[in-house]
C-alpha positions, 0 to 999 in steps of 0.5 A: 217402357215397363211391364205393368201387369201379368195374369197367368190365369187370364193369360195376358200381359200388360206393358208400355207401348215403348217396350220391345217385344224381346223384353216382354218375351224375356219376362214371360220366359221366367213365368213359363209363358211366351208371346203368341206372335211377334215380329222378326224385328223383336229385339228392337221393335216396340209393342206400339210400333208393330201394332200400329203398322199397317201390315195386312190392313186395318184391324189386322196389322202385322204378321210375323213369328207365330202368325201361321198358328195365331194370325196377325197381331190384331187377333192377339190383343186383349186391350189398348190404352190410346191417346187421340188427337183430341187429347182423350185417353181411351181404355179399350177392351172390346175387339171392335174398338181395339181394331180402330187403332191396329194397322192404322199406321198411327194416324188415329191415335198414340198407343200408350199401353198394350195388353197382349194375349199370351200362351203357356210354353208348349209341351212339345217342340220339334223343328224341321228343315226340308227342301223342295226341288221346284216351285210346285213341290214348294207350294205343296209343302207350304199348303200342307204346313199352313193346314197343320194344327201344330205349326207355329212358325214357317218360312222358305227361301230359294237357293239364290238366297242361300248362296248369298248368305253363304257368300256373306258368311251367314248360316245356310245349308250347303248344296240345296237346289230349289227351295229350303223350308223351315217349320217349328211345330209346337203343341201336344206331343202326339200331334207334333210327332204325327204332323212332323212325320207327315211333313217328312213323308210329303217331302220325300214324295216331292223329291226333297230331303229332310236335313239334320235337326241341328241345321233346323235349330240353327235356322230357328236361332236366325229367324230374327235376322232375315235382313242381314243379307243386306250386307251384300247390297249395300242396298236391297230393293224389295217387294213385300206382298201377300198371296194365296198359298194355292197360287205360290208356284205361279207367283214364284214363276212371275217373280222370276220373270221380273228379275233382272238378268246378268250378274245382278243378285236376286233372291226370295224370302217368304213366310207362311202366315195365317191360312190360306196366305203366304207373305213374299219378299222378292229382293234385288241387291242394288247400290243407292250410290249409283244414281239413276241406275239405282232409281230405275231399280225402284220400279221393281217394288211396284212390279213385284207388288202387282204380282200379288194383286194379280194372283188374288193377294195384296201389298203388305204394309203402307207407310208413307212412300207406299200410301198409294197402296192404302186401298189395296192393303185395307180394302175399300171398306177398310180404307173408307173406315180409316178415313172416317176414324181419322176425322173422328179421333184427329179432326185437327190432323196433328197425328202423322199428318198426310200419311197412311191414307195419302202421300202428302207432299211438302207443298201441302197437297196429296200426290195423286195415285196416277203420278206414282204409277206414272213415275214407276212406269218411267223408271221401268222404261229406264230399267228396260233400256239398261240404265 
């Protein structure tokens, strides 16, 4: 869990896989450097944990803060030390070798040491907070943000999410209609200034407003805590999927059509990642103590993720319960390669057995995908009947 080595000239840092992203960032700050990408869960997330998580697929892994500029975590690795299921210790430095253990959900080996690519502190930083009155305006602004050279991090939320935050005593600008968009622009002073001015001009053309920089700074300080709204549940049912930014308005329309009516709290949180994609997390606030009613609401997860697929996107992440999405997340070629890597590096199936590429039950057999689809369909029927 320690920092092992650091190179200012080579712009890399090496640390144990159990080190948190926050600890690495604190170390780098003292040296005048910073991480290129990191998860919003950086205070608790470990290097190895996020690198191994499937995210957008094998070799890519997760996207987070910095991904709009630097891509997913898989593009920001200079080396890995891995222990395979055969007991081999591999020291990897070639991108194609590193990729075999990134986004694999830990089924090909244990990551024990990580060498990360890092960056020098930017010469100029400006943070902006803007609004868009409708989905079409939000799409136009998100597409522009994704194409800019100096945007380091960007996210957006709908007015419902802001209302929920306000009700819970969390920071949220008041009186926003439509969507709130945040962007951190970093780099050389001239590019940052020019693109910030472009974004403000486009915001006005869309009928939106530019909010005070003090509000933008607060939004930046809250970037690591998107799930604090869970206090309003006490349970959150969330989809998580990627979609092309060019389809954002249509995607949002489909998400809103899936949301329940009545007094149920529902909202959208989104992150702009490597162009041309965005990552969306539609959320419905529920209560797991309410038995069948809560179970019925789980059908929303599949319904939301299916929206991404219909618009040319994919589910984000696999894990155990969503192993049925493995082919959609990794792609057929990636899925086939992951199965081959499992046989190569862990023929005894001792590392995370029954996970990542299948949903193995406690009875020793893998549940077929149709069973998942059938169960989600059944829960959806209960939902439509008002259970």
